[in-house]
C-alpha positions in Angstrom: 25.6 -22.3 5.0 24.2 -25.4 6.9 24.9 -23.7 10.3 23.3 -20.5 9.1 20.1 -22.3 8.0 20.0 -24.3 11.2 20.2 -21.2 13.4 17.6 -19.4 11.2 15.1 -22.2 11.6 15.7 -22.5 15.3 15.0 -18.8 15.8 11.8 -19.0 13.7 10.6 -22.0 15.6 11.3 -20.6 19.1 9.6 -17.3 18.2 6.6 -19.0 16.7 6.2 -21.3 19.7 6.4 -18.5 22.2 4.0 -16.1 20.6 1.5 -18.7 19.4 1.5 -20.4 22.8 0.8 -17.1 24.7 -1.6 -15.4 22.3 -3.5 -18.1 20.6 -7.2 -17.8 21.2 -9.0 -20.5 23.1 -12.2 -21.9 21.7 -15.3 -21.6 23.9 -17.4 -24.5 24.7 -20.6 -22.4 24.4 -22.0 -20.3 21.6 -20.6 -16.9 21.0 -22.1 -14.5 23.5 -24.6 -11.9 22.3 -22.8 -8.6 22.7 -23.1 -4.9 22.0 -21.2 -4.3 18.7 -22.0 -0.6 18.7 -24.0 1.9 20.8 -24.0 5.5 19.8 -26.2 8.6 19.8 -26.5 10.1 16.4 -27.5 13.7 15.7 -29.1 15.0 12.5 -30.8 18.3 12.0 -31.1 18.9 15.8 -32.7 15.5 16.4 -31.0 12.8 18.4 -31.3 9.0 17.8 -30.0 6.2 19.9 -28.5 3.4 17.7 -27.7 0.1 19.3 -26.3 -2.8 17.3 -26.2 -6.4 18.7 -23.9 -9.0 17.3 -23.8 -12.9 17.3 -27.6 -13.0 16.9 -27.6 -15.5 14.0 -28.2 -18.5 16.2 -31.0 -16.8 18.1 -34.6 -17.5 17.1 -35.2 -13.8 16.4 -39.1 -14.0 16.6 -40.2 -12.0 19.7 -36.7 -10.9 20.7 -37.3 -7.9 22.9 -34.9 -5.1 23.9 -35.6 -2.7 26.7 -33.5 0.4 27.5 -33.8 2.5 30.7 -31.9 5.3 32.3 -32.1 7.2 35.5 -29.9 10.0 34.2 -31.3 13.5 33.7 -29.0 13.9 30.7 -31.1 11.8 28.4 -34.9 11.6 27.8 -36.6 9.2 25.3 -39.4 10.2 23.0 -42.7 9.0 24.3 -43.3 7.2 21.0 -40.6 4.8 22.0 -42.3 3.7 25.2 -42.9 0.0 25.2 -44.2 -1.0 28.6 -44.1 -0.3 32.3 -42.4 -2.6 34.8 -43.8 -3.6 38.2 -42.5 -0.4 39.8 -44.3 1.8 37.3 -41.1 2.8 35.5 -41.4 3.2 31.7 -39.2 0.9 29.6 -38.3 2.1 26.1 -37.5 -0.3 23.3 -39.3 -2.8 21.1 -39.2 -6.0 19.1 -36.3 -7.1 16.9 -38.0 -8.3 13.8 -35.0 -9.2 11.5 -31.4 -10.3 11.8 -28.9 -9.2 9.2 -26.9 -11.9 7.3 -23.8 -11.3 9.4 -25.8 -12.0 12.6 -26.3 -8.3 13.6 -29.5 -6.5 14.6 -29.9 -2.8 15.1 -32.5 -0.9 17.1 -33.1 2.8 16.7 -34.9 4.9 19.4 -35.7 8.6 19.1 -34.6 10.9 21.9 -36.5 13.9 23.1 -33.5 15.4 24.8 -29.7 14.6 25.0 -27.3 16.6 27.1 -24.5 13.9 27.2 -23.9 11.4 24.5 -22.1 9.2 27.2 -25.0 9.2 29.7 -25.6 6.3 32.0 -27.7 3.8 30.1 -28.6 0.1 30.7 -30.3 -2.5 28.5 -32.0 -5.9 28.8 -32.4 -8.4 26.0 -35.1 -11.1 26.2 -35.0 -13.9 23.7 -36.8 -17.3 23.3 -34.7 -20.2 24.7 -35.0 -23.5 22.8 -33.0 -25.5 25.2 -30.2 -26.0 22.8 -28.6 -22.6 22.1 -26.8 -21.6 25.2 -25.2 -18.1 25.4 -22.5 -17.3 27.8 -23.5 -14.8 30.5 -27.3 -15.4 29.9 -29.8 -16.5 32.5 -32.8 -18.7 31.8 -36.2 -19.2 33.5 -38.8 -21.9 33.5 -40.7 -20.1 30.8 -37.9 -20.8 28.3 -36.9 -17.2 28.2 -33.3 -16.1 28.0 -32.1 -12.8 29.5 -29.0 -10.8 29.1 -28.2 -7.5 30.8 -25.9 -4.7 29.7 -24.9 -1.8 31.8 -23.2 1.5 31.0 -23.4 0.9 27.3 -22.7 4.5 26.3 -19.8 5.0 28.7 -16.5 6.1 27.1 -14.0 3.2 26.9 -10.8 3.7 28.9 -7.7 4.2 26.9 -5.7 1.0 26.6 -2.6 0.7 28.8 0.9 0.5 27.4 0.9 -3.2 28.1 -2.4 -3.7 26.2 -0.9 -1.8 23.2 2.2 -4.1 23.3 0.1 -7.2 23.6 -2.2 -6.2 20.8 0.8 -5.5 18.6 2.3 -8.9 19.3 -1.1 -10.6 18.6 -1.1 -8.9 15.2 2.5 -10.0 14.4 3.2 -12.7 11.9 4.8 -14.8 14.6 1.5 -15.2 16.5 -0.2 -16.2 13.3 2.2 -19.0 12.3 0.4 -21.3 14.8 -2.8 -20.9 12.8 -1.2 -22.4 9.7 1.9 -24.5 10.3 2.2 -25.2 6.6 3.8 -21.9 6.0 6.9 -23.1 7.8 7.2 -25.9 5.3 6.9 -23.4 2.5 9.7 -21.4 4.1 11.9 -24.4 3.9 11.0 -25.0 0.3 11.7 -21.4 -0.6 15.1 -21.6 1.2 16.0 -24.7 -0.7 15.2 -23.1 -4.0 17.2 -20.0 -3.1 20.1 -22.3 -2.2 19.9 -24.1 -5.5 19.7 -20.8 -7.4 22.7 -19.2 -5.7 25.0 -22.1 -4.8 24.2 -24.6 -7.5 23.4 -22.1 -10.2 20.1 -23.8 -11.1 18.3 -21.4 -13.5 19.1 -18.5 -11.1 17.5 -15.7 -13.2 14.1 -17.1 -12.6 14.4 -19.6 -9.7 15.7 -16.9 -7.4 12.7 -14.5 -7.8 10.3 -17.4 -7.8 11.7 -18.6 -4.5 11.5 -15.1 -3.0 8.0 -14.6 -4.3 7.1 -17.9 -2.6 8.6 -16.6 0.6 6.6 -13.3 0.4 3.2 -14.9 -0.3 3.5 -17.2 2.7 4.4 -14.6 5.3 1.5 -14.6 7.7 -0.3 -11.3 7.9 1.5 -9.6 5.0 -1.6 -10.0 2.8 0.4 -9.4 -0.4 -1.5 -12.0 -2.5 -5.1 -12.9 -2.4 -6.0 -16.1 -4.5 -9.7 -15.3 -4.2 -9.2 -12.3 -6.6 -8.5 -14.8 -9.4 -10.8 -17.7 -8.4 -12.5 -19.6 -11.2 -9.9 -18.5 -13.8 -11.3 -15.0 -13.9 -10.1 -11.6 -12.6 -12.6 -10.2 -10.1 -11.9 -6.5 -10.6 -14.7 -5.4 -8.3 -13.0 -7.1 -5.3 -9.6 -5.2 -5.8 -10.9 -2.2 -3.8 -13.1 -4.0 -1.3 -10.6 -6.7 -0.3 -7.5 -4.4 -0.3 -5.3 -5.9 -3.0 -1.6 -6.3 -2.3 1.5 -5.7 -4.3 1.7 -9.3 -5.6 -1.9 -9.2 -6.7 -1.1 -6.3 -9.1 2.1 -7.9 -10.3 0.2 -11.2 -11.0 -2.0 -9.4 -13.5 0.9 -9.5 -15.9 0.7 -13.3 -15.9 -3.1 -13.5 -15.8 -3.4 -11.2 -18.8 -0.7 -13.0 -20.7 1.7 -10.0 -20.8 4.9 -11.3 -19.2 5.3 -14.6 -21.2 4.9 -12.7 -24.5 7.4 -10.0 -23.5 9.9 -12.8 -22.5 9.4 -14.3 -26.0 10.1 -10.9 -27.5 13.4 -10.8 -25.8 14.2 -14.5 -26.7 13.5 -13.7 -30.4 15.8 -10.7 -30.2 18.6 -12.9 -28.9 18.0 -16.0 -31.2 19.7 -16.7 -34.5 17.4 -18.9 -36.6 20.2 -19.4 -39.2 20.9 -23.0 -38.3 17.2 -23.8 -38.7 17.0 -22.1 -42.0 20.2 -23.8 -43.3 18.8 -27.2 -42.3 15.0 -27.2 -42.5 14.9 -30.9 -41.6 15.7 -29.9 -38.0 12.3 -28.4 -37.8 10.9 -31.9 -37.8 13.2 -32.8 -34.9 11.9 -29.9 -33.0 8.4 -31.0 -33.6 9.2 -34.6 -32.6 10.6 -33.4 -29.3 7.1 -32.2 -28.3 6.1 -35.9 -27.9 6.6 -35.5 -24.2 3.9 -32.9 -24.0 1.2 -35.2 -25.4 2.4 -38.4 -23.7 2.3 -36.6 -20.4 -1.1 -35.2 -21.1 -2.6 -38.6 -21.6 -0.8 -40.0 -18.6 -2.1 -37.2 -16.4 -5.7 -37.3 -17.6 -6.2 -41.0 -18.1 -4.0 -42.5 -15.3 -3.9 -39.9 -12.5 -7.4 -38.3 -12.9 -6.3 -34.7 -13.8 -8.9 -32.8 -15.8 -8.1 -32.0 -19.4 -7.2 -28.4 -18.6 -4.9 -29.5 -15.8 -3.3 -32.3 -17.8 -2.6 -29.8 -20.7 -0.8 -27.5 -18.3 1.2 -30.3 -16.8 2.1 -31.7 -20.2 3.5 -28.4 -21.5 6.4 -28.9 -19.0 7.7 -31.3 -21.7 8.3 -28.4 -24.0 11.2 -27.3 -21.6 10.1 -23.7 -22.1 9.2 -21.8 -18.9 7.3 -18.9 -20.4 5.2 -21.2 -22.6 4.4 -23.3 -19.5 3.4 -20.2 -17.6 1.3 -18.9 -20.5 -0.7 -22.1 -20.9 -1.2 -22.7 -17.2 -2.3 -19.2 -16.5 -5.1 -19.7 -19.0 -6.1 -23.3 -18.3 -5.2 -24.2 -14.7 -4.0 -21.1 -12.8 -4.3 -22.9 -9.5 -1.4 -25.2 -10.6 0.9 -22.3 -11.7 3.3 -22.5 -8.7 4.1 -26.2 -8.9 4.2 -26.3 -12.7 6.6 -23.3 -12.9 8.9 -24.7 -10.2 8.9 -28.1 -12.0 9.5 -26.5 -15.4 12.5 -24.4 -14.4 14.0 -26.9 -12.1 14.1 -29.6 -14.8 15.4 -27.1 -17.4 18.3 -26.7 -15.0 18.7 -30.5 -14.8 18.8 -31.0 -18.6 22.5 -31.9 -18.5 21.7 -34.7 -16.0 18.4 -35.9 -17.4 19.2 -36.1 -21.1 22.6 -37.9 -21.5 21.4 -41.3 -20.1 18.4 -41.3 -22.4 20.5 -40.3 -25.4 23.1 -43.0 -24.8 20.4 -45.6 -24.2 18.7 -45.0 -27.6 21.8 -44.7 -29.7 24.9 -46.8 -30.6 28.4 -45.5 -30.4 28.6 -45.5 -34.2 25.5 -43.3 -34.4 26.9 -40.9 -31.7 30.1 -40.6 -33.7 28.4 -39.4 -37.0 30.1 -36.3 -38.3 27.8 -33.8 -39.9 28.9 -31.4 -42.7 29.2 -27.7 -42.0 26.0 -25.8 -42.5 25.6 -23.5 -45.5 25.7 -19.7 -44.9 22.3 -18.0 -44.6 21.7 -14.7 -46.3 20.1 -11.6 -44.7 17.1 -11.7 -46.9 16.3 -15.3 -45.8 16.7 -14.2 -42.1 14.3 -11.3 -42.6 11.7 -13.2 -44.5 11.7 -16.2 -42.1 10.0 -14.5 -39.0 7.4 -12.9 -41.3 6.6 -16.2 -43.0 6.5 -18.2 -39.7 4.2 -15.6 -38.1 1.8 -15.7 -41.0 1.7 -19.5 -41.4 1.6 -20.5 -37.7 -1.0 -17.8 -36.7 -3.3 -18.7 -39.6 -2.9 -22.4 -38.7 -3.2 -22.1 -34.9 -4.5 -18.6 -34.0 -4.2 -19.1 -30.3 -0.4 -19.5 -30.7 -0.3 -16.0 -32.3 0.7 -14.0 -29.1 3.7 -16.2 -28.4 4.9 -16.8 -31.9 4.2 -13.2 -33.0 6.3 -11.7 -30.2 9.1 -14.3 -30.7 9.2 -13.5 -34.4 8.9 -9.7 -33.9 12.0 -9.8 -31.6 13.9 -11.8 -34.3 12.8 -9.5 -37.1 14.2 -6.5 -35.1 17.4 -8.4 -34.7 17.9 -9.4 -38.3 16.7 -6.1 -39.8 19.6 -4.3 -38.4 17.8 -0.9 -38.4 16.5 -0.9 -34.8 19.6 -1.7 -32.8 18.5 0.5 -29.9 15.2 -1.3 -29.2 16.7 -4.6 -30.1 19.3 -4.2 -27.3 16.5 -2.9 -25.0 14.5 -6.1 -25.7 17.6 -8.3 -25.1 18.6 -6.6 -21.9 16.5 -4.0 -20.0 13.1 -5.3 -20.9 14.0 -8.9 -20.6 15.6 -8.4 -17.1 12.7 -6.3 -15.8 10.0 -8.7 -17.0 12.0 -11.7 -15.7 11.9 -10.2 -12.2 8.2 -9.5 -12.3 7.4 -12.9 -13.8 9.4 -14.8 -11.2 8.0 -13.0 -8.2 4.4 -13.4 -9.6 4.8 -17.1 -10.2 6.2 -17.6 -6.7 3.3 -15.7 -5.3 0.9 -18.4 -6.5 2.7 -21.0 -4.4 0.7 -20.6 -1.3 0.8 -23.4 1.3 -2.8 -24.4 0.5 -2.0 -24.6 -3.3 1.4 -26.2 -3.1 1.4 -28.7 -0.2 -0.7 -31.5 -1.7 -0.5 -34.8 -3.6 -1.0 -33.0 -6.9 2.3 -31.2 -6.5 4.1 -34.5 -6.1 2.4 -35.9 -9.2 3.4 -32.8 -11.2 7.0 -33.1 -10.2 7.0 -36.8 -11.3 5.2 -36.1 -14.6 7.7 -33.3 -15.3 10.5 -35.9 -15.5 8.3 -38.1 -17.7 7.6 -35.1 -20.1 11.3 -34.2 -20.4 12.3 -37.9 -20.9 9.8 -38.6 -23.7 10.6 -35.2 -25.3 14.3 -36.1 -25.5 13.5 -39.6 -26.7 11.1 -38.3 -29.4 13.7 -36.1 -31.0 16.4 -38.8 -30.9 14.1 -41.6 -32.3 12.9 -39.4 -35.2 16.5 -38.6 -36.2 17.3 -42.4 -36.2 14.1 -42.9 -38.4 15.1 -40.2 -40.8 18.6 -41.8 -41.2 16.9 -44.8 -42.8 16.0 -42.7 -45.8 19.1 -40.4 -46.0 22.2 -41.2 -48.1 25.4 -42.1 -46.3 27.0 -38.6 -46.6 23.9 -36.8 -45.3 23.0 -38.8 -42.3 22.0 -37.0 -39.1 23.7 -37.5 -35.7 20.7 -38.6 -33.6 22.1 -36.7 -30.6 21.0 -33.4 -32.1 17.4 -34.6 -31.9 17.4 -34.3 -28.1 18.0 -30.5 -28.5 14.4 -30.2 -29.8 13.1 -29.8 -26.2 13.8 -26.0 -26.6 15.9 -25.4 -23.5 17.9 -22.9 -25.4 20.9 -23.2 -25.6 21.5 -25.7 -22.9 20.1 -28.7 -24.7 22.3 -27.9 -27.8 25.3 -27.8 -25.5 24.4 -31.2 -24.1 24.3 -32.7 -27.6 27.7 -31.2 -28.3 29.1 -32.5 -25.1 27.9 -36.1 -25.5 29.0 -36.1 -29.1 32.5 -35.0 -28.4 32.9 -37.7 -25.8 32.5 -40.2 -28.6 34.4 -38.3 -31.3 36.5 -35.4 -30.1 36.7 -34.0 -33.6 32.9 -33.8 -33.9 31.3 -30.4 -33.5 27.5 -30.6 -33.2 26.7 -27.3 -31.5 25.5 -25.4 -34.6 23.7 -28.4 -36.0 21.9 -28.9 -32.6 20.9 -25.2 -32.5 18.5 -25.9 -35.5 16.3 -28.3 -33.5 16.8 -26.3 -30.4 15.3 -23.1 -31.8 12.7 -25.2 -33.7 11.7 -26.5 -30.3 10.8 -23.0 -29.2 8.5 -22.6 -32.2 7.2 -26.2 -31.7 6.3 -25.7 -28.0 4.5 -22.4 -28.8 2.5 -24.2 -31.5 1.7 -27.1 -29.1 0.6 -24.5 -26.5 -1.7 -22.9 -29.0 -3.2 -26.3 -29.9 -3.9 -27.1 -26.3 -5.5 -23.7 -25.6 -7.6 -24.0 -28.8 -8.8 -27.5 -27.8 -9.7 -26.8 -24.2 -11.0 -23.1 -24.1 
């Protein structure tokens, strides 16, 4: 693998160096030369008009700019109304003054023709413009009267067809290799994308989302591909009118699913269809542990806003990483700080994969061996009626309390209701499998598309990665500490093993498995998995509520 990556980078580097060295344009030491942008004879209703458009006129003082056209060809004759003056030899010059310059630096002159036998007749032109002594145009001559002059010959002649060599050179100039030199940062993004792909495939770090995110990151940074245009979504709004004018790419359309809040809600629908809320219903106290584990969200918010200077909207989006719930982080960030979506999504899913490494040291630091060895009684069985009423009750209560959390919580509970009702097995399985898989692909690629070199390679990204660890750490600590606090008031036979509090960060079911693993190391006969699933699924609800609170506060 290392040899393969080394060879790949070497090939990219050599190709980029060759093409950018040969074809990179050199900057001129003078102003852009006034040039003919277009010269054409137009025909309408039997009348001919000569249209000449000049470009690079924006730096020219356009007052009194004069254009003279003359031709010795018998194939073209000007209308006498266009006669401007006679030269010293008595020849009539046709033309006039340019009285306005367009915003893009172009100016067009129209001359009526009395006769036109050949639209490619021999035609010459002279442009006279005031010279202020500062603006120098390549190819122009200047006299002592501060008048600049430029001459153009054969402006209506047919251009020669490009040679085969010109075609090849033009193709190479348009290739992505020649454009890498214009923005070397894309090479760094390639390396980051390759590292994430390696972690997803070889190290199995959240591969279902990290792999499409990494590939989306690769696609959006390919020079010249034009698959994603951040300007379409500037200011947190969708500029629909620009989709046709700018030529929107594939990733622009896929990203609409995130911007409109569709993908995260559909992911929650699938999560609800796969989740058993029985452990939470059997032990309602675990709902408090799930709430306490959201401590990391708000601690990180204050740290980001008060210490590192992030805006409240940005700090909210960074803080939600502490919920250890990728779709929730994407949902909040797409609404509050879409320019940070790439770094936040990468941080959220990377740290979710690192839960088995981040949490155990914190869990052991905050608990004693005796506390970690606490054996909890088997949970009571939960009836079908309870499981059906639970998603309905949660949807009503949470949405009435925090309406902005309604989309996430509503979809989560709808999925769970389909599962528990037992009457819609077909669409339940579709939500668990086909729908979940398809949306996961679109979500990952769209998130990766936002990780452009300009948006990702900055100091803010480093801060986000560091704050992500802070958010996870405080979330883990919050759940553990609340469990210890609750034990102060519980009788001896009903005490809670504090390890299950760490599962409240909602990384389902990984955080619950970590609680089980750490607990069994202290007491091999202790089985905490089902007890930890209570706070674990409660954390999903808690992070959605926290997201709704942040959105309600800052929108």
